[in-house]
N, CA, C, O and the ligand as a Tripos MOL2 file, in Angstrom:
@<TRIPOS>MOLECULE
protein
  269   267    68     0     0
PROTEIN
NO_CHARGES

@<TRIPOS>ATOM
      1 N          92.7550    0.3550   -8.3890 N.3       1 MET1
      2 CA         93.3230    0.6610   -7.0810 C.3       1 MET1
      3 C          94.8310    0.4500   -7.0830 C.2       1 MET1
      4 O          95.3260   -0.6060   -7.4760 O.2       1 MET1
      5 N          95.5350    1.4550   -6.6460 N.am      2 SER2
      6 CA         96.9930    1.3690   -6.6250 C.3       2 SER2
      7 C          97.4970    0.9550   -5.2560 C.2       2 SER2
      8 O          96.9080    1.3020   -4.2320 O.2       2 SER2
      9 N          98.5830    0.2160   -5.2460 N.am      3 ASP3
     10 CA         99.1450   -0.2510   -3.9980 C.3       3 ASP3
     11 C         100.3360    0.6130   -3.5720 C.2       3 ASP3
     12 O         100.9350    0.3840   -2.5210 O.2       3 ASP3
     13 N         100.6670    1.5980   -4.3920 N.am      4 SER4
     14 CA        101.8150    2.4230   -4.0540 C.3       4 SER4
     15 C         101.3590    3.6160   -3.2240 C.2       4 SER4
     16 O         100.1800    3.9700   -3.2230 O.2       4 SER4
     17 N         102.2860    4.2210   -2.5300 N.am      5 THR5
     18 CA        101.9590    5.3670   -1.7090 C.3       5 THR5
     19 C         102.7450    6.5690   -2.2000 C.2       5 THR5
     20 O         103.8910    6.4390   -2.6300 O.2       5 THR5
     21 N         102.1250    7.7370   -2.1350 N.am      6 LEU6
     22 CA        102.8220    8.9410   -2.5630 C.3       6 LEU6
     23 C         103.2620    9.7140   -1.3320 C.2       6 LEU6
     24 O         102.5500   10.5860   -0.8340 O.2       6 LEU6
     25 N         104.4290    9.3810   -0.8630 N.am      7 PHE7
     26 CA        104.9580   10.0510    0.3030 C.3       7 PHE7
     27 C         106.3120   10.6150   -0.0750 C.2       7 PHE7
     28 O         107.1060    9.9410   -0.7320 O.2       7 PHE7
     29 N         106.5840   11.8490    0.3340 N.am      8 SER8
     30 CA        107.8530   12.4450   -0.0480 C.3       8 SER8
     31 C         108.7020   12.7890    1.1620 C.2       8 SER8
     32 O         108.1980   12.9860    2.2680 O.2       8 SER8
     33 N         109.9990   12.8560    0.9250 N.am      9 SER9
     34 CA        110.9700   13.1920    1.9540 C.3       9 SER9
     35 C         111.9390   14.2000    1.3500 C.2       9 SER9
     36 O         112.2370   14.1460    0.1570 O.2       9 SER9
     37 N         112.4240   15.1090    2.1710 N.am     10 GLU10
     38 CA        113.3280   16.1270    1.6490 C.3      10 GLU10
     39 C         114.7410   15.5960    1.4960 C.2      10 GLU10
     40 O         115.3120   15.0310    2.4280 O.2      10 GLU10
     41 N         115.2970   15.7850    0.3030 N.am     11 CYS11
     42 CA        116.6660   15.3550    0.0490 C.3      11 CYS11
     43 C         117.6140   16.2330    0.8750 C.2      11 CYS11
     44 O         117.5330   17.4600    0.8110 O.2      11 CYS11
     45 N         118.5130   15.6100    1.6520 N.am     12 PRO12
     46 CA        119.4300   16.3890    2.4940 C.3      12 PRO12
     47 C         120.4650   17.1630    1.6780 C.2      12 PRO12
     48 O         121.0960   18.0870    2.1910 O.2      12 PRO12
     49 N         120.6380   16.7970    0.4330 N.am     13 THR13
     50 CA        121.6470   17.4520   -0.4040 C.3      13 THR13
     51 C         121.0910   18.6440   -1.1750 C.2      13 THR13
     52 O         121.6380   19.7440   -1.0900 O.2      13 THR13
     53 N         120.0050   18.4380   -1.9300 N.am     14 CYS14
     54 CA        119.4700   19.5360   -2.7460 C.3      14 CYS14
     55 C         118.2140   20.1700   -2.1610 C.2      14 CYS14
     56 O         117.6910   21.1370   -2.7150 O.2      14 CYS14
     57 N         117.7240   19.6310   -1.0410 N.am     15 LYS15
     58 CA        116.5550   20.1860   -0.3400 C.3      15 LYS15
     59 C         115.2660   20.1490   -1.1540 C.2      15 LYS15
     60 O         114.3450   20.9220   -0.8920 O.2      15 LYS15
     61 N         115.1970   19.2640   -2.1300 N.am     16 GLN16
     62 CA        113.9730   19.0890   -2.9070 C.3      16 GLN16
     63 C         113.1880   17.9250   -2.3210 C.2      16 GLN16
     64 O         113.7640   16.9750   -1.7910 O.2      16 GLN16
     65 N         111.8510   18.0130   -2.4220 N.am     17 GLU17
     66 CA        111.0130   16.9110   -1.9840 C.3      17 GLU17
     67 C         111.1010   15.7870   -3.0130 C.2      17 GLU17
     68 O         110.8390   15.9980   -4.1970 O.2      17 GLU17
     69 N         111.4610   14.6230   -2.5650 N.am     18 ARG18
     70 CA        111.5460   13.4650   -3.4620 C.3      18 ARG18
     71 C         110.5390   12.4190   -3.0410 C.2      18 ARG18
     72 O         110.4210   12.0960   -1.8600 O.2      18 ARG18
     73 N         109.8130   11.8900   -4.0130 N.am     19 LEU19
     74 CA        108.8290   10.8650   -3.7090 C.3      19 LEU19
     75 C         109.5000    9.5700   -3.2940 C.2      19 LEU19
     76 O         110.5340    9.1730   -3.8310 O.2      19 LEU19
     77 N         108.8930    8.9440   -2.3430 N.am     20 LEU20
     78 CA        109.3590    7.6550   -1.8660 C.3      20 LEU20
     79 C         108.7560    6.6090   -2.7990 C.2      20 LEU20
     80 O         107.5470    6.3780   -2.7840 O.2      20 LEU20
     81 N         109.5890    5.9880   -3.5970 N.am     21 THR21
     82 CA        109.0620    5.0010   -4.5290 C.3      21 THR21
     83 C         109.7310    3.6530   -4.2750 C.2      21 THR21
     84 O         110.7500    3.5690   -3.5890 O.2      21 THR21
     85 N         109.1560    2.6290   -4.8240 N.am     22 GLY22
     86 CA        109.7630    1.3070   -4.7100 C.3      22 GLY22
     87 C         109.3020    0.5150   -3.5020 C.2      22 GLY22
     88 O         109.7130   -0.6290   -3.3070 O.2      22 GLY22
     89 N         108.4410    1.1300   -2.6820 N.am     23 TYR23
     90 CA        107.8920    0.3990   -1.5410 C.3      23 TYR23
     91 C         106.3850    0.2640   -1.7310 C.2      23 TYR23
     92 O         105.7310    1.1840   -2.2240 O.2      23 TYR23
     93 N         105.8440   -0.8700   -1.3450 N.am     24 THR24
     94 CA        104.3880   -0.9800   -1.3160 C.3      24 THR24
     95 C         103.9410   -0.4780    0.0520 C.2      24 THR24
     96 O         104.7600   -0.3410    0.9610 O.2      24 THR24
     97 N         102.6590   -0.2040    0.2020 N.am     25 ARG25
     98 CA        102.1570    0.2570    1.5010 C.3      25 ARG25
     99 C         102.4070   -0.7910    2.5810 C.2      25 ARG25
    100 O         102.7090   -0.4540    3.7260 O.2      25 ARG25
    101 N         102.2790   -2.0680    2.2090 N.am     26 GLU26
    102 CA        102.4980   -3.1430    3.1710 C.3      26 GLU26
    103 C         103.9380   -3.1460    3.6640 C.2      26 GLU26
    104 O         104.2080   -3.3220    4.8520 O.2      26 GLU26
    105 N         104.8610   -2.9450    2.7150 N.am     27 GLU27
    106 CA        106.2860   -2.9250    3.0840 C.3      27 GLU27
    107 C         106.5900   -1.7590    4.0170 C.2      27 GLU27
    108 O         107.3230   -1.9050    4.9940 O.2      27 GLU27
    109 N         106.0170   -0.6040    3.7030 N.am     28 LEU28
    110 CA        106.2390    0.5760    4.5470 C.3      28 LEU28
    111 C         105.6820    0.3530    5.9510 C.2      28 LEU28
    112 O         106.3290    0.6810    6.9450 O.2      28 LEU28
    113 N         104.4840   -0.2040    6.0180 N.am     29 ALA29
    114 CA        103.8600   -0.4640    7.3160 C.3      29 ALA29
    115 C         104.7100   -1.4330    8.1300 C.2      29 ALA29
    116 O         104.8690   -1.2760    9.3400 O.2      29 ALA29
    117 N         105.2510   -2.4350    7.4450 N.am     30 GLU30
    118 CA        106.0840   -3.4340    8.0960 C.3      30 GLU30
    119 C         107.3860   -2.8140    8.6230 C.2      30 GLU30
    120 O         107.8150   -3.1090    9.7390 O.2      30 GLU30
    121 N         108.0030   -1.9570    7.8150 N.am     31 LEU31
    122 CA        109.2450   -1.2860    8.2240 C.3      31 LEU31
    123 C         108.9960   -0.3640    9.4150 C.2      31 LEU31
    124 O         109.8220   -0.2720   10.3230 O.2      31 LEU31
    125 N         107.8570    0.3120    9.4040 N.am     32 LEU32
    126 CA        107.5060    1.1940   10.5250 C.3      32 LEU32
    127 C         107.3340    0.3740   11.7950 C.2      32 LEU32
    128 O         107.8400    0.7320   12.8580 O.2      32 LEU32
    129 N         106.6040   -0.7420   11.6640 N.am     33 ARG33
    130 CA        106.3640   -1.6170   12.8150 C.3      33 ARG33
    131 C         107.6640   -2.1650   13.3660 C.2      33 ARG33
    132 O         107.8430   -2.2560   14.5810 O.2      33 ARG33
    133 N         108.5800   -2.5330   12.4650 N.am     34 ALA34
    134 CA        109.8420   -3.1460   12.8660 C.3      34 ALA34
    135 C         110.8500   -2.1060   13.3710 C.2      34 ALA34
    136 O         111.8770   -2.4630   13.9470 O.2      34 ALA34
    137 N         110.5520   -0.8180   13.1530 N.am     35 GLY35
    138 CA        111.4740    0.2260   13.5520 C.3      35 GLY35
    139 C         112.6950    0.2820   12.6520 C.2      35 GLY35
    140 O         113.7380    0.8060   13.0440 O.2      35 GLY35
    141 N         112.5660   -0.2560   11.4490 N.am     36 ALA36
    142 CA        113.6820   -0.2740   10.5040 C.3      36 ALA36
    143 C         113.7590    1.0330    9.7320 C.2      36 ALA36
    144 O         112.7660    1.7470    9.5930 O.2      36 ALA36
    145 N         114.9400    1.3320    9.2370 N.am     37 ASP37
    146 CA        115.1100    2.5410    8.4350 C.3      37 ASP37
    147 C         114.3200    2.4320    7.1400 C.2      37 ASP37
    148 O         114.2680    1.3710    6.5180 O.2      37 ASP37
    149 N         113.7050    3.5400    6.7410 N.am     38 ILE38
    150 CA        113.0290    3.6060    5.4530 C.3      38 ILE38
    151 C         113.8440    4.5680    4.6100 C.2      38 ILE38
    152 O         114.0070    5.7330    4.9740 O.2      38 ILE38
    153 N         114.3480    4.0970    3.5070 N.am     39 GLU39
    154 CA        115.2230    4.9240    2.6970 C.3      39 GLU39
    155 C         114.5180    5.6150    1.5520 C.2      39 GLU39
    156 O         113.7070    5.0220    0.8410 O.2      39 GLU39
    157 N         114.8490    6.8910    1.3930 N.am     40 ALA40
    158 CA        114.3500    7.6630    0.2670 C.3      40 ALA40
    159 C         115.5140    7.8290   -0.7010 C.2      40 ALA40
    160 O         116.6730    7.6300   -0.3370 O.2      40 ALA40
    161 N         115.1940    8.1930   -1.9310 N.am     41 TYR41
    162 CA        116.2250    8.3140   -2.9590 C.3      41 TYR41
    163 C         115.9970    9.5460   -3.8100 C.2      41 TYR41
    164 O         114.8650    9.8550   -4.1830 O.2      41 TYR41
    165 N         117.0810   10.2500   -4.1180 N.am     42 CYS42
    166 CA        117.0150   11.4110   -4.9930 C.3      42 CYS42
    167 C         117.7470   11.0680   -6.2820 C.2      42 CYS42
    168 O         118.9370   10.7510   -6.2770 O.2      42 CYS42
    169 N         117.0020   11.1380   -7.3940 N.am     43 SER43
    170 CA        117.6080   10.7510   -8.6720 C.3      43 SER43
    171 C         118.5600   11.8170   -9.1970 C.2      43 SER43
    172 O         119.4190   11.5170  -10.0260 O.2      43 SER43
    173 N         118.4270   13.0500   -8.7320 N.am     44 SER44
    174 CA        119.3340   14.1140   -9.1710 C.3      44 SER44
    175 C         120.6940   13.9720   -8.4970 C.2      44 SER44
    176 O         121.7310   14.0810   -9.1520 O.2      44 SER44
    177 N         120.6890   13.7300   -7.1900 N.am     45 CYS45
    178 CA        121.9410   13.6250   -6.4260 C.3      45 CYS45
    179 C         122.4510   12.1930   -6.3800 C.2      45 CYS45
    180 O         123.5930   11.9480   -5.9920 O.2      45 CYS45
    181 N         121.5960   11.2370   -6.7790 N.am     46 GLU46
    182 CA        121.9040    9.8160   -6.6310 C.3      46 GLU46
    183 C         122.2750    9.5190   -5.1890 C.2      46 GLU46
    184 O         123.2750    8.8650   -4.8930 O.2      46 GLU46
    185 N         121.4460   10.0170   -4.3270 N.am     47 GLU47
    186 CA        121.6720    9.9540   -2.8850 C.3      47 GLU47
    187 C         120.5540    9.1770   -2.1940 C.2      47 GLU47
    188 O         119.3770    9.3520   -2.5080 O.2      47 GLU47
    189 N         120.9390    8.3130   -1.2440 N.am     48 HIS48
    190 CA        119.9600    7.6110   -0.4120 C.3      48 HIS48
    191 C         120.0560    8.1760    0.9930 C.2      48 HIS48
    192 O         121.1480    8.5260    1.4410 O.2      48 HIS48
    193 N         118.9400    8.2710    1.6970 N.am     49 TRP49
    194 CA        118.9690    8.6920    3.0950 C.3      49 TRP49
    195 C         117.7640    8.1010    3.7980 C.2      49 TRP49
    196 O         116.7280    7.8710    3.1750 O.2      49 TRP49
    197 N         117.8930    7.8540    5.1010 N.am     50 PRO50
    198 CA        116.7430    7.3590    5.8570 C.3      50 PRO50
    199 C         115.8240    8.5140    6.2000 C.2      50 PRO50
    200 O         116.2990    9.5930    6.5570 O.2      50 PRO50
    201 N         114.5260    8.3140    6.1010 N.am     51 ILE51
    202 CA        113.5900    9.4000    6.4050 C.3      51 ILE51
    203 C         113.6310    9.6900    7.9010 C.2      51 ILE51
    204 O         113.9590    8.8180    8.7050 O.2      51 ILE51
    205 N         113.2950   10.9260    8.2640 N.am     52 SER52
    206 CA        113.3780   11.3670    9.6600 C.3      52 SER52
    207 C         112.2590   10.7820   10.5140 C.2      52 SER52
    208 O         111.2660   10.2570   10.0120 O.2      52 SER52
    209 N         112.4600   10.8930   11.8210 N.am     53 THR53
    210 CA        111.4570   10.4150   12.7750 C.3      53 THR53
    211 C         110.1220   11.1120   12.5410 C.2      53 THR53
    212 O         109.0600   10.4950   12.6140 O.2      53 THR53
    213 N         110.1970   12.4140   12.2560 N.am     54 GLU54
    214 CA        108.9950   13.1950   11.9980 C.3      54 GLU54
    215 C         108.2830   12.6880   10.7370 C.2      54 GLU54
    216 O         107.0580   12.5710   10.7070 O.2      54 GLU54
    217 N         109.0640   12.3960    9.7120 N.am     55 GLU55
    218 CA        108.4950   11.8960    8.4690 C.3      55 GLU55
    219 C         107.8950   10.5010    8.6600 C.2      55 GLU55
    220 O         106.9010   10.1520    8.0240 O.2      55 GLU55
    221 N         108.5020    9.7160    9.5340 N.am     56 ARG56
    222 CA        107.9540    8.3860    9.8410 C.3      56 ARG56
    223 C         106.5770    8.5130   10.4750 C.2      56 ARG56
    224 O         105.6610    7.7470   10.1760 O.2      56 ARG56
    225 N         106.4520    9.5070   11.3640 N.am     57 ALA57
    226 CA        105.1660    9.7340   12.0400 C.3      57 ALA57
    227 C         104.1060   10.1450   11.0160 C.2      57 ALA57
    228 O         102.9680    9.6770   11.0650 O.2      57 ALA57
    229 N         104.4940   11.0250   10.0900 N.am     58 ASP58
    230 CA        103.5720   11.4460    9.0310 C.3      58 ASP58
    231 C         103.1630   10.2590    8.1750 C.2      58 ASP58
    232 O         101.9950   10.1020    7.8210 O.2      58 ASP58
    233 N         104.1330    9.4380    7.8530 N.am     59 LEU59
    234 CA        103.8920    8.2670    7.0210 C.3      59 LEU59
    235 C         102.9430    7.2890    7.7100 C.2      59 LEU59
    236 O         102.0480    6.7240    7.0830 O.2      59 LEU59
    237 N         103.1560    7.1020    9.0050 N.am     60 ALA60
    238 CA        102.2890    6.1940    9.7630 C.3      60 ALA60
    239 C         100.8450    6.6940    9.7420 C.2      60 ALA60
    240 O          99.9020    5.9150    9.5990 O.2      60 ALA60
    241 N         100.6950    8.0150    9.8890 N.am     61 ARG61
    242 CA         99.3620    8.6090    9.8360 C.3      61 ARG61
    243 C          98.7260    8.4020    8.4700 C.2      61 ARG61
    244 O          97.5550    8.0420    8.3510 O.2      61 ARG61
    245 N          99.5350    8.6410    7.4470 N.am     62 GLU62
    246 CA         99.0820    8.5040    6.0650 C.3      62 GLU62
    247 C          98.6180    7.0850    5.7670 C.2      62 GLU62
    248 O          97.5700    6.8820    5.1540 O.2      62 GLU62
    249 N          99.3980    6.1140    6.2000 N.am     63 LEU63
    250 CA         99.0690    4.7150    5.9590 C.3      63 LEU63
    251 C          97.8090    4.3240    6.7220 C.2      63 LEU63
    252 O          96.9910    3.5480    6.2270 O.2      63 LEU63
    253 N          97.6580    4.8640    7.9280 N.am     64 GLY64
    254 CA         96.5040    4.5300    8.7470 C.3      64 GLY64
    255 C          95.2100    5.0630    8.1790 C.2      64 GLY64
    256 O          94.1610    4.4240    8.2650 O.2      64 GLY64
    257 N          95.3020    6.2590    7.5900 N.am     65 ARG65
    258 CA         94.1040    6.9300    7.0970 C.3      65 ARG65
    259 C          93.4910    6.2410    5.8810 C.2      65 ARG65
    260 O          92.2690    6.2020    5.7320 O.2      65 ARG65
    261 N          94.3380    5.7020    5.0200 N.am     66 LYS66
    262 CA         93.8310    5.1530    3.7520 C.3      66 LYS66
    263 C          93.4490    3.6820    3.8290 C.2      66 LYS66
    264 O          93.2740    3.0340    2.7970 O.2      66 LYS66
    265 N          93.3200    3.1580    5.0170 N.am     67 ARG67
    266 CA         93.0440    1.7530    5.1830 C.3      67 ARG67
    267 C          91.6770    1.3920    4.6180 C.2      67 ARG67
    268 O          91.2730    0.2310    4.6730 O.2      67 ARG67
    269 ZN        118.8690   15.6920   -4.1010 Zn       68 ZN68
@<TRIPOS>BOND
     1     1     2 1
     2     2     3 1
     3     3     4 2
     4     3     5 am
     5     5     6 1
     6     6     7 1
     7     7     8 2
     8     7     9 am
     9     9    10 1
    10    10    11 1
    11    11    12 2
    12    11    13 am
    13    13    14 1
    14    14    15 1
    15    15    16 2
    16    15    17 am
    17    17    18 1
    18    18    19 1
    19    19    20 2
    20    19    21 am
    21    21    22 1
    22    22    23 1
    23    23    24 2
    24    23    25 am
    25    25    26 1
    26    26    27 1
    27    27    28 2
    28    27    29 am
    29    29    30 1
    30    30    31 1
    31    31    32 2
    32    31    33 am
    33    33    34 1
    34    34    35 1
    35    35    36 2
    36    35    37 am
    37    37    38 1
    38    38    39 1
    39    39    40 2
    40    39    41 am
    41    41    42 1
    42    42    43 1
    43    43    44 2
    44    43    45 am
    45    45    46 1
    46    46    47 1
    47    47    48 2
    48    47    49 am
    49    49    50 1
    50    50    51 1
    51    51    52 2
    52    51    53 am
    53    53    54 1
    54    54    55 1
    55    55    56 2
    56    55    57 am
    57    57    58 1
    58    58    59 1
    59    59    60 2
    60    59    61 am
    61    61    62 1
    62    62    63 1
    63    63    64 2
    64    63    65 am
    65    65    66 1
    66    66    67 1
    67    67    68 2
    68    67    69 am
    69    69    70 1
    70    70    71 1
    71    71    72 2
    72    71    73 am
    73    73    74 1
    74    74    75 1
    75    75    76 2
    76    75    77 am
    77    77    78 1
    78    78    79 1
    79    79    80 2
    80    79    81 am
    81    81    82 1
    82    82    83 1
    83    83    84 2
    84    83    85 am
    85    85    86 1
    86    86    87 1
    87    87    88 2
    88    87    89 am
    89    89    90 1
    90    90    91 1
    91    91    92 2
    92    91    93 am
    93    93    94 1
    94    94    95 1
    95    95    96 2
    96    95    97 am
    97    97    98 1
    98    98    99 1
    99    99   100 2
   100    99   101 am
   101   101   102 1
   102   102   103 1
   103   103   104 2
   104   103   105 am
   105   105   106 1
   106   106   107 1
   107   107   108 2
   108   107   109 am
   109   109   110 1
   110   110   111 1
   111   111   112 2
   112   111   113 am
   113   113   114 1
   114   114   115 1
   115   115   116 2
   116   115   117 am
   117   117   118 1
   118   118   119 1
   119   119   120 2
   120   119   121 am
   121   121   122 1
   122   122   123 1
   123   123   124 2
   124   123   125 am
   125   125   126 1
   126   126   127 1
   127   127   128 2
   128   127   129 am
   129   129   130 1
   130   130   131 1
   131   131   132 2
   132   131   133 am
   133   133   134 1
   134   134   135 1
   135   135   136 2
   136   135   137 am
   137   137   138 1
   138   138   139 1
   139   139   140 2
   140   139   141 am
   141   141   142 1
   142   142   143 1
   143   143   144 2
   144   143   145 am
   145   145   146 1
   146   146   147 1
   147   147   148 2
   148   147   149 am
   149   149   150 1
   150   150   151 1
   151   151   152 2
   152   151   153 am
   153   153   154 1
   154   154   155 1
   155   155   156 2
   156   155   157 am
   157   157   158 1
   158   158   159 1
   159   159   160 2
   160   159   161 am
   161   161   162 1
   162   162   163 1
   163   163   164 2
   164   163   165 am
   165   165   166 1
   166   166   167 1
   167   167   168 2
   168   167   169 am
   169   169   170 1
   170   170   171 1
   171   171   172 2
   172   171   173 am
   173   173   174 1
   174   174   175 1
   175   175   176 2
   176   175   177 am
   177   177   178 1
   178   178   179 1
   179   179   180 2
   180   179   181 am
   181   181   182 1
   182   182   183 1
   183   183   184 2
   184   183   185 am
   185   185   186 1
   186   186   187 1
   187   187   188 2
   188   187   189 am
   189   189   190 1
   190   190   191 1
   191   191   192 2
   192   191   193 am
   193   193   194 1
   194   194   195 1
   195   195   196 2
   196   195   197 am
   197   197   198 1
   198   198   199 1
   199   199   200 2
   200   199   201 am
   201   201   202 1
   202   202   203 1
   203   203   204 2
   204   203   205 am
   205   205   206 1
   206   206   207 1
   207   207   208 2
   208   207   209 am
   209   209   210 1
   210   210   211 1
   211   211   212 2
   212   211   213 am
   213   213   214 1
   214   214   215 1
   215   215   216 2
   216   215   217 am
   217   217   218 1
   218   218   219 1
   219   219   220 2
   220   219   221 am
   221   221   222 1
   222   222   223 1
   223   223   224 2
   224   223   225 am
   225   225   226 1
   226   226   227 1
   227   227   228 2
   228   227   229 am
   229   229   230 1
   230   230   231 1
   231   231   232 2
   232   231   233 am
   233   233   234 1
   234   234   235 1
   235   235   236 2
   236   235   237 am
   237   237   238 1
   238   238   239 1
   239   239   240 2
   240   239   241 am
   241   241   242 1
   242   242   243 1
   243   243   244 2
   244   243   245 am
   245   245   246 1
   246   246   247 1
   247   247   248 2
   248   247   249 am
   249   249   250 1
   250   250   251 1
   251   251   252 2
   252   251   253 am
   253   253   254 1
   254   254   255 1
   255   255   256 2
   256   255   257 am
   257   257   258 1
   258   258   259 1
   259   259   260 2
   260   259   261 am
   261   261   262 1
   262   262   263 1
   263   263   264 2
   264   263   265 am
   265   265   266 1
   266   266   267 1
   267   267   268 2
@<TRIPOS>SUBSTRUCTURE
     1 MET1         2 RESIDUE 1 A MET
     2 SER2         6 RESIDUE 1 A SER
     3 ASP3        10 RESIDUE 1 A ASP
     4 SER4        14 RESIDUE 1 A SER
     5 THR5        18 RESIDUE 1 A THR
     6 LEU6        22 RESIDUE 1 A LEU
     7 PHE7        26 RESIDUE 1 A PHE
     8 SER8        30 RESIDUE 1 A SER
     9 SER9        34 RESIDUE 1 A SER
    10 GLU10       38 RESIDUE 1 A GLU
    11 CYS11       42 RESIDUE 1 A CYS
    12 PRO12       46 RESIDUE 1 A PRO
    13 THR13       50 RESIDUE 1 A THR
    14 CYS14       54 RESIDUE 1 A CYS
    15 LYS15       58 RESIDUE 1 A LYS
    16 GLN16       62 RESIDUE 1 A GLN
    17 GLU17       66 RESIDUE 1 A GLU
    18 ARG18       70 RESIDUE 1 A ARG
    19 LEU19       74 RESIDUE 1 A LEU
    20 LEU20       78 RESIDUE 1 A LEU
    21 THR21       82 RESIDUE 1 A THR
    22 GLY22       86 RESIDUE 1 A GLY
    23 TYR23       90 RESIDUE 1 A TYR
    24 THR24       94 RESIDUE 1 A THR
    25 ARG25       98 RESIDUE 1 A ARG
    26 GLU26      102 RESIDUE 1 A GLU
    27 GLU27      106 RESIDUE 1 A GLU
    28 LEU28      110 RESIDUE 1 A LEU
    29 ALA29      114 RESIDUE 1 A ALA
    30 GLU30      118 RESIDUE 1 A GLU
    31 LEU31      122 RESIDUE 1 A LEU
    32 LEU32      126 RESIDUE 1 A LEU
    33 ARG33      130 RESIDUE 1 A ARG
    34 ALA34      134 RESIDUE 1 A ALA
    35 GLY35      138 RESIDUE 1 A GLY
    36 ALA36      142 RESIDUE 1 A ALA
    37 ASP37      146 RESIDUE 1 A ASP
    38 ILE38      150 RESIDUE 1 A ILE
    39 GLU39      154 RESIDUE 1 A GLU
    40 ALA40      158 RESIDUE 1 A ALA
    41 TYR41      162 RESIDUE 1 A TYR
    42 CYS42      166 RESIDUE 1 A CYS
    43 SER43      170 RESIDUE 1 A SER
    44 SER44      174 RESIDUE 1 A SER
    45 CYS45      178 RESIDUE 1 A CYS
    46 GLU46      182 RESIDUE 1 A GLU
    47 GLU47      186 RESIDUE 1 A GLU
    48 HIS48      190 RESIDUE 1 A HIS
    49 TRP49      194 RESIDUE 1 A TRP
    50 PRO50      198 RESIDUE 1 A PRO
    51 ILE51      202 RESIDUE 1 A ILE
    52 SER52      206 RESIDUE 1 A SER
    53 THR53      210 RESIDUE 1 A THR
    54 GLU54      214 RESIDUE 1 A GLU
    55 GLU55      218 RESIDUE 1 A GLU
    56 ARG56      222 RESIDUE 1 A ARG
    57 ALA57      226 RESIDUE 1 A ALA
    58 ASP58      230 RESIDUE 1 A ASP
    59 LEU59      234 RESIDUE 1 A LEU
    60 ALA60      238 RESIDUE 1 A ALA
    61 ARG61      242 RESIDUE 1 A ARG
    62 GLU62      246 RESIDUE 1 A GLU
    63 LEU63      250 RESIDUE 1 A LEU
    64 GLY64      254 RESIDUE 1 A GLY
    65 ARG65      258 RESIDUE 1 A ARG
    66 LYS66      262 RESIDUE 1 A LYS
    67 ARG67      266 RESIDUE 1 A ARG
    68 ZN68       269 GROUP 0 **** ****
């Protein structure tokens, strides 16, 4: 059983879907609850950005479903 989540966010620079890595599901759930920014990273652009409100909603659904 893996504790990582496969959630992607679109890079604002190159418009490619980049996987959200480096967070455990617990950390993501905690950040969502706290209303804190969740940052995604693109290794091609070396760019960080906070995921959108819409993506947060998708993520919350995703985390809820796999409980
Ligand atoms: Zn990019």
